[in-house]
N, C-alpha and C positions, 0 to 999 in steps of 0.2 A: 188497308188494316193492316189482314195480317203481315201484309209483305215490312209493311214501317215497324209492326211488333220486333220481326226477326232477325231486321235488320239491328235494333235497339240493343236485342239481346246480344247478337253477336257484338257489337261495339261493345260491350259493357265488361262480355268476358274476356276483350283482347288487354283491354285497360284492366281490367283484372290480374291479368296475367300476365301484364307489363309490368307492373305495380310489384308482384312476386319476386320478379326475374333482376330487377334493381338489388345492386349491392346495399350491403348495413354500410352508414359510414366507417370508416379507422378513426378511434379513438384518439385522441391523441398523445403522446409518449407523457409519462406520469415524472420523469425526472428531468424533464426540462424548464428552465428559468423561462426559455421565450419559447413556448413550442408553436411548430408551424403544421400548419394544414395537411393533414397527408395528402390531401390531391394537387398540393401546389409543389410537390416535392419532386424536381427534377432527378437528383443523384445524393445517393447518399452511401461513405462508405465510413465503417466504423473504423477508429484508431486508438494507438494507445503511444503514449509517450511517455518520456523520463525527462522530469526535472532536476538537474543537480542546483541547488538554492547555495552553492556552495560558489557557483560560476557568480562571474562576477557582475552579471546582466540581470542574474534572480539575485541578490544580495538582499536589494529593497525588501525581498520579501521575508528578509532572515535576518534585519535589524533588530542589534542586543536589545531583547527583554522586547521585541517584538514579534516571535519568532512566530512564523504563521503556523509552525511544528506544537508550540507552546498554545494558543489559542485552542488545538484541536484536541491534545491532551484535557485542559481546564474544561474544553466544552463537555468531554466525555464524564468527568469524572461530576463534573455538576449535574450530570443528567438530563440535558439539554441537545446532545447530539449521540443520536444511535450510531456506533460502529456495526458493521459487518462483516463477516467472515473474509468475502473477496468483490469484485469490484459487481459481480452480478448482481448485488444489494437483494439477494434473494435470503440471506440464512443470520440471524443477528449475531450477535459478539455477545455474550455477558461481560459485565465490567470485569467477575473475577479475572476471565481468559484473561481479558484485556491486560489487566493489570498485570498477570503470567507473561504477556508478549513482550510486556516493559523489561522485564527483568532480564539479568547480565547473567550469562554463563558462567564466569565464574564468582559465585557466589558464597564460594567456601575458604575457612583461614588458611593460613600458608602451608604451605605441603600439605595440604591435608584436599583426598580426592574427591572431586562430585559422584554423585549417583549414577551418574552416565558412563563416567570411569571405572565407577567400581562394578558395574553393569557388565562392564565388558570385560572382567576379569585383571584389570588394570592392581597392582597390586599384592597379589598371590603371592609373586615370584620372594615381593621382600618378606611375607610373613613366613614363607615357605626357609628363608635362608636365615630370619631371625631363631628360628627352632632349629635348626640343624645347628647355628653356633651355640645355641645353647645345651644343646645336648653333648656338643667334644666337650666345653669347658667347664659344668657342671663334675665336680669331683676331681680334678684335675690340676694341676699344678697354675696357680697362678701369675707368675713371675716373679713372686715376695719370697717365695722358698716357704711358702704352705700351699694346702688346696684349696680349694674357693667353698666355702664354708652355703651349707645350705640350707633352707630355711626347716627350722622347725617348728612341729604342731603348738598352735599354743603360741606361738612366739610374737610379740609385736611386730607391727609392718612400720619401715622404717618411712618419718614422712619426707615429700620430697618437695621443701618450698619451694625450690628455684623452677621446678617445672611451671611450665605458662599451659595452661589449660588451651584446647582449640575451639576459636572462640569463631563461631560459624553466622557471617553478616551478608544481607542479602543487598542487593544494589539495582542501579535501576540505572536504565537511560537518560539522558540530560535532552531537552527539549533539543540543544546545538547539536547534540551530533545525531541526530533523526533528520536529513540532509537532504533527502529522496527522496520525491512522489512522484507520483503513476497518475498520470490521465488519459481517464477513459474519454472521450469524445465523439462527437459526430461528423462529419464535414460532409452539410448539405446542400445543395443549390435551390434558391428558390425561382422554379419561375414564373413565376407574377412578377418578382422582383429582382430578376437576375441577376444576384448576389450571393456568395457563399460565406454561407455560416458556420460558425463551429460549436458544437452547443455540446459543452461539457456534462458528461454522467455521472460522475465520481471521478474522486479523489483518493490514492492509496498513500497512508505514509508507510517506509520502507526505510529498515536501518540499513545505511550501506554496508559493502562487505567487508570494510575495512574496521569495523568496527565489533566484528560478530569472529566469535573462535571458529569454528566452519570455514570462513573466508568468501560465505556464501551472502548476497541482499535476502536479509528475513525481514517478510511482511509485517506489521504491527494491526492493522485493520484499513478498512474501506469505509470509504463514506457519501454519502448522497451528495453532489455538489447543490442540488434545489437546496438543501439545508445549513449546507455550512455558507451559502451564497445570503439567504438571511440572517446568519449569526454577523455574517460580517458586515452588516449592514447595518444593522441594529447594534452594532461598537463600533463606538468613534476611535476603540483605540486601535482599530485594527488598521495598522500603519503601512502603506507603499511608500517607505524612506525613499522620498527625491534629496539626493546629496548634492544634486547641482543648483537646486533653486528648493530651498526647506520651506518654499512660502505654496510650494507647489507638491505636495503630499497630498496622497490619493488614497480611499478606502484602498483594503483589498479587493473589493465586489468589480470598483472600476475597474481596476487593474487587469484584472481574467478580463471584463470586458473588452478594454484597449490591446488585452494579448503584449504587455509588457512584460513579458519572459521570455526565456530560448528552451524549447522540449524538443528534443528530436522525435520521431518518429520511429518507433521499436517493433511496432506489430500493425500490420493492417487484418481487418478481418480474412478468415482464410476458412479452407474444411477441414484443416491439417489443425490446425488454432496453433502454428508456430511463430515464432520470432524470428524478423528479418535476418537475424543472423543465422538461423538453423535452415531455414529457408535457400541462401545462398553461400552458405559453407562459407563462413567467416566473416570476423568484424569488419574488416573494411569493404567485403562486398555490400554488406547490411547497411555498414553510412552512405555508402553510392546509393544503395536504391532508396533508403531514405530519402534525402536530396530529391531525388528520381520521381517519387511520389511528391514532394512538397513541389514541382516544378510542375506537376499532373495537374494538381489542383487548381492552380491557379492559369493553366491553360483553358481547361473546363470552363472555368469563371468569364475567361476570354471569348471563348466559343460563342457564347451564351448572345454577345454582343454582334454578331459578325452575322450578315443577311444570308 
């Protein structure tokens, strides 16, 4: 009887230790539209893609008055879409900062320097030359046979009705000018279904370099794709415009699901967090590596079906 009790005690201890040794289930990705069970993930790669909305294949997302950038801006201003500072989706962007990112750099009147240019010291030379010219000409012959008159105390200043006041205007980018989308996604191979899935995580709206004064791309804000996807579904005006058959317009959510866009890979997750052009020293090499990554993903999916 004692032996049976001892065996039962040992068995219960083994079961308790086994239950403690089991790993806790990993929570599904909260940013995924259709999360895949982590236990079924055979392969995952984090990818960043650049989508040029002016390319012919992407123009259905950028049709007149139905630009995807237009909807993103309107939803943020309406308070139904949350902007983030970057695609990590950790820090929210305030509405004031979002509007500030949309402001054009040329926001001053004709011939007037911006605040950044004044801070850099531009315009000081003009002021010095003006002071020197005034000092030389004051009290000397003005070229008409007399000396330049100097202002006397108490004399009324002469009105200059022809002088135009410096008008400071604030201009913002139009949705049609925001033609670059950066897509952050996961390439996931599901071992249960033996298929490759692209799980979009975030969209980043970018002002192209051709529209900025500095000549570099300027990010406006990032958005959680899961939130954007729901807004696409709830808005019948978010149309992917089918020029070939206007009876077959699609919702933008369906267009993203069907991958009806072209966006080349510009970065793959790496320890140095570098773009392909930086890792392989050149635009040409980066483009070739982008194509090789596409082929590699197709090969990985194909190999899942081999014996």
